[in-house]
C-alpha positions as CSV (number, residue, x, y, z in Angstrom):
1,M,3.0,-3.6,-17.9
2,F,5.6,-1.6,-16.0
3,K,5.4,1.7,-17.9
4,N,4.8,5.0,-16.0
5,L,5.1,3.3,-12.6
6,F,6.0,6.6,-10.9
7,D,3.3,8.7,-12.6
8,L,0.4,8.1,-10.3
9,S,-2.0,10.1,-12.3
10,V,-2.0,7.7,-15.3
11,K,-5.2,5.6,-15.8
12,R,-4.2,2.0,-15.9
13,S,-6.0,-1.1,-17.2
14,G,-5.5,-4.8,-17.0
15,M,-1.8,-5.8,-16.9
16,E,-0.7,-2.2,-16.0
17,I,-2.7,-2.5,-12.8
18,F,-1.1,-5.8,-12.1
19,G,2.4,-4.4,-12.8
20,F,1.7,-1.5,-10.5
21,Y,0.5,-3.9,-7.8
22,L,3.5,-6.2,-8.3
23,F,6.1,-3.4,-8.2
24,Y,4.7,-1.4,-5.3
25,S,3.8,-4.4,-3.1
26,I,7.3,-5.9,-3.5
27,F,8.9,-2.5,-2.9
28,G,6.6,-1.8,0.1
29,A,7.4,-5.2,1.6
30,M,11.1,-4.5,1.4
31,I,10.8,-1.0,2.8
32,A,8.5,-2.1,5.6
33,G,10.8,-4.9,6.5
34,L,13.8,-2.5,6.7
35,I,11.8,0.0,8.8
36,C,10.5,-2.7,11.1
37,G,14.1,-4.0,11.6
38,I,15.3,-0.5,12.4
39,I,12.4,0.1,14.8
40,I,13.0,-3.2,16.6
41,A,16.7,-2.6,16.8
42,V,16.3,0.9,18.3
43,L,13.2,0.4,20.5
44,H,13.9,-3.2,21.6
45,P,17.6,-3.8,22.1
46,E,16.7,-6.7,24.4
47,A,15.5,-8.7,21.4
48,K,18.4,-11.1,20.7
49,T,16.9,-14.2,19.2
50,F,15.0,-14.9,16.0
51,A,11.9,-15.7,18.0
52,D,12.0,-12.3,19.7
53,G,12.4,-10.5,16.3
54,A,9.6,-12.5,14.7
55,R,7.3,-11.7,17.6
56,L,8.0,-8.0,17.4
57,G,7.8,-8.1,13.6
58,M,4.3,-9.5,13.9
59,L,3.5,-6.5,16.1
60,Y,5.0,-3.8,13.8
61,G,4.5,-5.4,10.4
62,P,0.8,-4.8,10.0
63,L,1.2,-1.2,11.2
64,M,3.8,-0.6,8.6
65,A,1.6,-2.2,5.9
66,I,-1.3,0.1,6.8
67,F,1.0,3.1,6.8
68,Y,2.5,2.3,3.4
69,G,-0.8,1.3,1.8
70,V,-2.7,4.4,2.9
71,I,0.2,6.7,1.9
72,I,0.2,5.2,-1.6
73,A,-3.6,5.3,-1.9
74,L,-3.7,9.0,-0.8
75,S,-0.8,9.7,-3.2
76,V,-2.8,8.2,-6.1
77,I,-6.0,10.0,-5.1
78,H,-4.1,13.3,-4.8
79,A,-2.3,12.8,-8.2
80,K,-5.6,12.0,-9.9
81,G,-7.5,14.8,-8.1
82,I,-10.3,12.4,-7.0
83,F,-10.7,13.3,-3.4
84,N,-14.5,13.7,-3.8
85,S,-14.9,10.3,-5.4
86,F,-17.0,8.0,-3.2
87,Y,-15.5,4.9,-4.7
88,A,-11.9,6.1,-4.3
89,V,-12.5,6.8,-0.6
90,L,-14.4,3.5,-0.2
91,L,-11.5,1.5,-1.7
92,T,-9.0,3.3,0.6
93,I,-11.2,2.5,3.7
94,I,-11.5,-1.2,2.5
95,A,-7.8,-1.4,2.1
96,V,-7.1,-0.6,5.8
97,P,-8.5,-3.9,7.4
98,L,-7.2,-5.9,4.4
99,L,-3.7,-4.4,5.0
100,Y,-3.8,-5.2,8.7
101,F,-5.1,-8.8,8.4
102,G,-3.8,-9.8,5.0
103,G,-0.6,-7.7,4.7
104,I,0.5,-5.9,1.6
105,S,-0.3,-8.9,-0.7
106,L,-4.0,-8.8,0.0
107,G,-4.5,-5.2,1.1
108,F,-2.8,-3.6,-1.8
109,I,-5.4,-4.9,-4.3
110,P,-7.9,-2.0,-3.6
111,V,-5.0,0.5,-3.7
112,A,-3.9,-0.9,-7.1
113,L,-7.6,-0.6,-8.3
114,L,-7.4,3.1,-7.6
115,T,-5.1,3.5,-10.5
116,S,-7.9,2.5,-12.9
117,F,-9.8,5.7,-12.2
118,D,-9.7,8.7,-14.6
119,S,-7.9,11.8,-13.4
120,K,-10.1,14.6,-12.0
121,S,-13.3,12.5,-12.2
122,S,-15.6,12.1,-9.2
123,T,-18.1,9.8,-10.9
124,N,-15.9,7.1,-12.5
125,H,-16.4,3.5,-11.5
126,I,-13.8,0.8,-11.5
């Protein structure tokens, strides 16, 4: 389930896709929270209360989710060499609004599905 997590060129199936999703979504949420906290602290020193931080987090959080999700999706596409795959590009495009409106928990599903593609194959389906 959690084998070869850092080898993005591996073709995954079933529980391996779920393990990839689980690891990278939790890791991404932690990193995005840390980066959002740093951005808010640096750019908005006037934010002193929890409500101010939550309001700014709602502004920067979806942007961090999109940034992280697209970077991981492009990394998987690059590692597998499937830039010319219509389905890989479509899943990446679908992931963007899902990342914005649903956060990493919903938007990372299409990104995790990219790991089920064969390497260097442009006609593989999910």
